[in-house]
C-alpha positions as CSV (number, residue, x, y, z in Angstrom):
1,M,-13.3,-10.4,-8.1
2,Q,-13.8,-13.6,-9.7
3,G,-10.5,-14.6,-9.1
4,V,-10.6,-14.4,-5.2
5,L,-13.9,-16.3,-5.2
6,T,-12.2,-18.8,-7.1
7,G,-9.0,-19.6,-5.4
8,F,-10.8,-19.9,-2.0
9,A,-13.3,-22.2,-3.8
10,V,-10.6,-24.4,-5.0
11,I,-9.3,-24.6,-1.5
12,A,-12.4,-25.1,0.5
13,V,-13.3,-28.2,-1.8
14,V,-10.0,-29.8,-1.1
15,I,-10.1,-29.2,2.7
16,G,-13.8,-30.2,2.6
17,V,-13.1,-33.4,1.1
18,G,-10.7,-34.3,3.8
19,Y,-12.9,-33.4,6.7
20,V,-15.4,-36.0,5.0
21,L,-12.5,-38.7,4.9
22,G,-11.7,-37.9,8.4
23,L,-15.2,-38.3,9.8
24,R,-15.8,-41.8,7.6
25,G,-12.4,-42.4,8.7
26,H,-11.6,-43.8,5.2
27,L,-7.7,-43.6,5.4
28,G,-7.1,-44.6,9.3
29,P,-6.3,-43.3,12.6
30,Q,-2.6,-42.2,11.2
31,G,-4.4,-40.8,7.8
32,R,-3.5,-37.1,8.9
33,E,0.0,-38.0,9.9
34,V,0.9,-40.2,6.6
35,L,-0.4,-37.3,4.6
36,T,1.6,-35.2,6.3
37,R,4.9,-37.1,6.6
38,L,4.5,-37.4,2.8
39,A,4.0,-33.9,1.9
40,F,7.2,-32.9,4.1
41,H,9.5,-35.7,3.5
42,V,8.6,-36.5,-0.3
43,A,6.0,-34.4,-2.1
44,S,7.1,-31.0,-1.0
45,P,10.7,-31.0,-1.5
46,A,10.1,-32.1,-5.2
47,L,7.4,-29.2,-5.6
48,L,9.8,-26.4,-4.2
49,F,12.7,-28.4,-6.7
50,T,10.6,-28.5,-9.8
51,T,9.2,-24.8,-9.1
52,L,12.8,-23.3,-8.7
53,A,14.7,-25.7,-10.6
54,T,13.0,-23.7,-13.9
55,A,12.5,-20.3,-12.4
56,D,13.8,-16.7,-13.4
57,L,15.8,-15.7,-10.3
58,S,16.1,-12.6,-12.0
59,V,12.7,-11.5,-10.5
60,V,14.2,-11.5,-7.2
61,F,15.9,-7.9,-7.5
62,S,12.8,-5.6,-7.8
63,A,11.3,-3.2,-5.7
64,R,8.1,-5.6,-5.4
65,L,10.7,-8.2,-3.4
66,L,11.9,-5.5,-1.0
67,V,8.3,-4.7,-0.1
68,T,7.3,-8.5,0.6
69,A,10.3,-9.0,2.5
70,L,10.1,-6.1,4.8
71,S,6.6,-6.2,5.0
72,T,7.0,-10.3,6.1
73,V,9.9,-9.2,8.6
74,A,8.1,-6.3,10.0
75,V,5.1,-8.4,11.0
76,A,7.0,-11.7,12.0
77,G,9.4,-9.2,14.0
78,A,6.1,-8.1,15.8
79,F,4.9,-11.4,16.2
80,V,8.4,-12.4,18.0
81,A,8.6,-10.0,20.2
82,V,5.3,-10.4,22.1
83,G,6.2,-14.1,21.8
84,V,9.5,-13.2,23.5
85,V,7.4,-11.2,26.3
86,R,5.2,-13.3,26.5
87,G,7.7,-16.5,27.1
88,W,5.8,-18.4,23.7
89,G,8.9,-20.7,23.4
90,V,11.1,-21.0,19.9
91,G,9.3,-23.5,18.3
92,R,5.5,-21.8,18.9
93,T,6.8,-18.4,18.7
94,T,8.3,-19.8,15.0
95,I,5.1,-21.1,13.8
96,G,3.1,-18.1,14.9
97,A,6.0,-15.7,13.1
98,L,5.3,-17.8,10.2
99,C,1.6,-17.6,10.1
100,S,1.8,-13.9,10.4
101,G,3.9,-13.1,7.2
102,Y,3.7,-16.3,4.9
103,V,1.2,-15.7,2.3
104,N,-0.5,-18.8,0.4
105,S,1.1,-17.5,-2.6
106,G,1.0,-21.1,-4.3
107,N,-2.4,-22.9,-4.4
108,L,-4.1,-19.4,-3.8
109,G,-1.9,-16.8,-5.0
110,I,-1.6,-18.4,-8.7
111,P,-5.4,-18.3,-9.5
112,I,-5.9,-14.3,-7.7
113,A,-2.7,-12.8,-9.9
114,V,-4.7,-14.6,-12.9
115,Y,-7.9,-13.4,-12.5
116,V,-7.3,-10.4,-10.3
117,L,-3.7,-9.1,-11.0
118,G,-4.0,-10.7,-15.0
119,D,-0.6,-12.0,-15.0
120,A,0.5,-15.3,-13.0
121,S,4.2,-14.1,-13.1
122,L,3.3,-11.3,-10.9
123,V,3.4,-13.6,-7.6
124,A,6.4,-15.2,-8.6
125,P,8.9,-12.7,-6.5
126,V,6.9,-13.9,-2.9
127,L,7.0,-17.2,-4.2
128,L,10.4,-17.4,-4.3
129,F,11.4,-15.1,-1.3
130,Q,9.4,-17.7,1.0
131,L,10.9,-20.7,-1.1
132,V,14.4,-19.5,-1.0
133,L,15.1,-17.2,2.1
134,V,11.9,-18.0,4.5
135,T,11.5,-21.8,4.4
136,P,14.7,-23.0,4.6
137,V,15.4,-20.5,7.9
138,A,11.9,-21.4,9.5
139,V,12.5,-24.9,8.9
140,T,16.4,-24.9,10.2
141,I,15.0,-23.1,13.4
142,L,12.7,-25.5,14.0
143,D,15.1,-28.0,13.9
144,L,17.1,-26.6,16.1
145,S,14.8,-25.9,19.0
146,R,13.5,-29.6,18.9
147,G,15.1,-31.9,21.9
148,G,17.2,-34.6,20.9
149,G,20.4,-34.1,23.0
150,E,23.3,-32.3,22.4
151,R,24.4,-31.4,18.8
152,T,28.1,-30.3,17.7
153,L,29.0,-26.7,16.1
154,W,29.2,-28.8,12.8
155,R,26.3,-30.7,13.2
156,R,23.8,-27.5,13.6
157,L,25.4,-26.0,10.4
158,L,24.3,-28.7,8.5
159,T,20.9,-28.8,9.6
160,P,19.5,-27.5,6.4
161,L,21.0,-30.2,4.8
162,R,19.2,-32.6,6.4
163,N,16.4,-30.8,5.9
164,P,14.2,-32.0,2.9
165,I,12.2,-29.1,2.6
166,A,15.6,-26.5,2.7
167,L,17.3,-29.4,0.4
168,G,14.9,-29.2,-2.0
169,S,14.3,-25.5,-2.2
170,L,18.4,-25.1,-2.2
171,A,18.8,-28.0,-5.0
172,G,16.1,-25.9,-7.5
173,V,18.0,-22.5,-6.7
174,A,20.9,-24.2,-7.8
175,V,20.3,-25.4,-10.8
176,A,18.2,-22.6,-12.2
177,A,21.7,-20.6,-11.3
178,S,23.9,-22.7,-13.2
179,G,21.6,-22.6,-16.1
180,L,21.5,-26.4,-16.4
181,R,18.2,-28.1,-18.1
182,V,17.0,-31.0,-16.2
183,P,16.4,-34.0,-18.9
184,D,12.7,-34.9,-19.1
185,A,13.2,-38.5,-17.9
186,V,14.4,-37.1,-14.2
187,M,12.1,-33.6,-14.0
188,D,8.8,-35.4,-15.7
189,P,8.7,-37.9,-12.2
190,V,9.8,-35.5,-9.8
191,T,7.3,-33.4,-11.3
192,L,4.4,-36.2,-11.2
193,I,5.4,-36.7,-7.0
194,G,5.3,-32.5,-6.4
195,N,1.8,-32.2,-7.8
196,M,0.7,-34.4,-4.7
197,S,2.2,-31.6,-2.3
198,V,-0.9,-29.4,-2.5
199,P,-3.3,-31.9,-2.5
200,A,-2.2,-33.7,0.5
201,V,-1.3,-30.5,2.7
202,L,-5.0,-29.6,2.1
203,L,-6.8,-33.0,2.8
204,A,-4.6,-33.5,5.8
205,F,-5.7,-29.7,7.2
206,G,-9.1,-31.1,6.6
207,I,-8.9,-34.5,8.6
208,G,-6.9,-32.1,10.9
209,L,-10.7,-30.2,11.7
210,C,-12.2,-33.2,12.4
211,G,-13.3,-33.3,16.2
212,S,-11.4,-30.1,16.9
213,T,-12.6,-27.4,19.1
214,M,-13.7,-24.0,17.4
215,P,-10.8,-21.6,16.8
216,L,-10.2,-18.6,18.9
217,R,-10.5,-20.7,22.1
218,G,-8.2,-22.2,24.8
219,V,-4.6,-21.1,25.6
220,E,-4.1,-20.6,21.4
221,R,-6.5,-17.9,21.5
222,R,-4.2,-14.9,21.8
223,P,-1.3,-16.2,19.7
224,V,-4.2,-16.7,16.8
225,L,-5.7,-13.5,17.2
226,L,-2.2,-11.9,17.2
227,A,-1.1,-13.7,13.9
228,V,-4.5,-13.2,12.3
229,A,-4.6,-9.7,12.8
230,L,-0.6,-9.1,11.6
231,K,-1.4,-11.5,8.8
232,A,-4.7,-9.9,7.2
233,V,-4.3,-6.2,8.5
234,G,-1.2,-5.3,9.4
235,Q,1.0,-6.8,5.9
236,P,-1.1,-5.4,3.6
237,A,-1.0,-1.7,5.5
238,V,2.9,-2.3,5.9
239,A,2.7,-3.1,2.2
240,W,1.0,-0.3,1.2
241,A,2.7,2.2,3.0
242,L,6.4,1.0,2.2
243,A,5.5,0.8,-1.4
244,S,3.5,3.8,-2.2
245,G,5.6,6.1,0.6
246,V,8.8,4.8,0.2
247,F,9.2,2.9,-3.2
248,G,6.7,5.5,-5.3
249,L,4.9,2.3,-6.6
250,R,1.6,3.4,-8.3
251,G,-1.5,1.6,-10.1
252,P,-1.3,-1.9,-11.0
253,Q,2.5,-2.3,-9.0
254,L,0.7,-1.0,-5.9
255,L,-2.4,-3.2,-6.1
256,D,0.0,-6.1,-7.1
257,V,1.9,-5.9,-3.9
258,V,-0.8,-5.1,-1.2
259,V,-3.1,-7.9,-2.9
260,T,-0.2,-10.3,-2.4
261,S,0.6,-9.2,1.0
262,A,-3.0,-9.8,1.9
263,L,-3.0,-13.6,1.1
264,P,-4.0,-15.5,4.1
265,A,-1.1,-17.9,5.4
266,A,-0.4,-20.6,4.0
267,Q,-1.6,-24.2,4.7
268,N,1.8,-25.7,4.1
269,L,2.3,-24.3,7.6
270,Y,0.2,-26.7,9.2
271,T,2.1,-29.3,7.9
272,Y,5.4,-27.9,9.1
273,A,3.7,-27.4,12.8
274,S,2.8,-31.1,12.7
275,T,6.0,-32.8,11.3
276,Y,7.8,-30.7,14.5
277,G,5.1,-31.3,16.5
278,V,4.7,-27.7,18.1
279,G,1.9,-25.1,17.6
280,E,0.0,-27.3,15.8
281,R,-3.8,-25.7,16.9
282,L,-2.0,-22.4,16.8
283,A,-1.2,-23.3,13.0
284,R,-4.9,-24.7,12.1
285,D,-6.5,-21.9,14.0
286,A,-4.6,-19.5,12.4
287,I,-5.0,-20.7,8.8
288,L,-8.3,-21.1,9.1
289,V,-9.5,-17.7,10.4
290,S,-6.9,-15.8,8.2
291,T,-8.6,-17.6,5.1
292,V,-12.0,-16.2,6.0
293,V,-11.1,-13.0,7.1
294,S,-8.8,-12.2,3.9
295,V,-11.9,-12.5,1.7
296,P,-13.6,-9.5,2.6
297,V,-9.7,-7.9,2.7
298,L,-8.8,-9.0,-0.8
299,V,-12.2,-7.8,-2.4
300,G,-11.8,-4.5,-0.3
301,V,-7.9,-3.8,-1.8
302,A,-9.6,-5.2,-5.1
303,A,-11.8,-2.3,-5.2
304,V,-9.8,0.5,-3.7
305,L,-6.7,-0.2,-5.7
306,G,-8.4,-1.9,-8.5
């Protein structure tokens, strides 16, 4: 329980600082936009590169990863199905699908893995799956769904290579797969830049809360409720069913996959929504509400399965 509360406390404090900055206008009227662009175009690609370049890619071949992947696809697919029926649009539906299954495996998942599961590396399969596959696919869809005139097939195929998030992820995987060691003179400044990513995202999120209406109101109420229900209840339930019923996981392994699946939606999804100018309120409200709801869910999961 200590790990759950510690992880959420850290996030809440930084978001609170962002809220105060926005309230007092210390960063000016464009503060949120500047932080969002910094995170998306510079800091996050650097963080993804340094994380993946030194990662052990063999962790992706595990039953835990299959549970994570299948549960993510299940809840994201459910949101997409509803989005298609309701006509929510490609970009908005993509953001909602991400909020339904993209967990906060970094700045929240790591401390919870340490304090609840006893091993920070247990969150690695989720982190790698999201960085290597989910993020590049999602930002490519968002890129292709934007306006901007006709694009040739060649330009569409090269879309991931023009996106900084996807490019940072792919470059990191390439380095890890090749076994090359990046010199410290190169890696150290990139690491330093990457360390700005999480604070910038959280501060921008806090600034975005200033002057905003209460969540679960307006036209985004139903998409937000659906995303939160799928994230906080649907994904851990699917993960538990798959892990115990299909893959036969028990004890600590079962606790691991269910806890990581019960993590709330990641804050960097708000960065994606802001960058592409689609589903911003959906992302903001879904992240905020899922973060609050996930506290009792995580405590309950840890108590029952721990």
